[in-house]
C-alpha positions, 0 to 999 in steps of 0.5 A: 544603421546609426547604432551599428555604424560606429559613427555619431549622428546629428539629430535636430529637433524641430518641434517648436518652442515647448521645452516639454515636447523637446525633452520628451523626444530627447528621452525617447532618443535615449531609449533607442541607445544610439550615439548622436549629438542632439540639437534644439532648432528653435533654441539653437543649442544642444539639448541637455537633461542628464544629471547622472549615470549608472555604472556597475548597477550604481547611480552616480551624479555627473561631476560639475566643474568649470575647468575641462569638465562642464555643467549639466546644462551644457556639453560636458567632457568625460571628466564629469564621469571620471571624477564622479567615479574617482570620488566614490572610489576614494570614499570607499578606499581604505588607506593612503592613495598614490595618484598617477598623473596630476588630475584631481589637484585641478578639481578637489582635495582629498586627504587620502591622496598623499602622493601625486606622481607626474614628471611634467605637471607643474601643479604645486601638489605634485610631489613626485616628478618621476616616471611611473616606471621608476615608482614602487606601487607594491601594496599601494592604492593607485588612482589614475585618471586619463593618464595611461593613454599618453604613455609612449605617445610622446605627449607632453614632451615625454619620450618613454620607451614603454607604452600604455600596456606596460603602464597598466600591467605595472599598476595591476601587478603591483598595486593593492587596489586601483582605479584606472580610467582612460578614453577610448579611441585615443590610443590604438594599443589600449583599444586592442588590449581591451578587445583581447581581454574581453573576459577580464572582470576588472575591465568595464566600458562606458559609452557616450550615447546622446549628448551627456548621456553615458551608458555602460556596455558589456565587453562583448559588445565593445567594438570601435569607439572613435575619439572626438575632436574635443572629448571622448565618446567612450571610457575604459574603467579598470578597477580592483 
């Protein structure tokens, strides 16, 4: 019932103070592939044991940071996944990179990122204050982390007439290569676009299972993933 309802469950483990027993139950819950927040009653805290995730048949270590991310022994945001993917993509990317939306400056420096496009962010490494629609991305490598979902929503005081689909299509049509990530359930236009493009091999979905456990699901299995009050429970990854 929980697995197919589209809602998250709350599970409280009341088995005593033995950590091994609690983790054993936690690991059994992971195998059930359900969406739930799991708590240890006697520790009065969530249960955490995940340090990595699988994506496209490759293992990634969860990215840890104090700013809007978290650590593996605590509740982590979707940045722990997005930044792990971004670092690997940057490592494999050939040539200079343009970042759309200032995210990496708050977490790490990578010499491949030579331009950061963001009309509102005040970080000193933002060197292009234009809208992405004013930029030429032809033959460029584009990185965009949790940014496109804000386009057309009036977030951050912006009043773009275009929307998230326009932003994605511009990057996809112009860029030589790209990595775009965005939370699911935040922008209805984006969610509908994904459902209408289930055969697109560039699109992949990651879903938060229990606590910090992330799993990749097939596009054909993607239904509705609700955006949480503090963090995402699902991510779309668009890559070429």
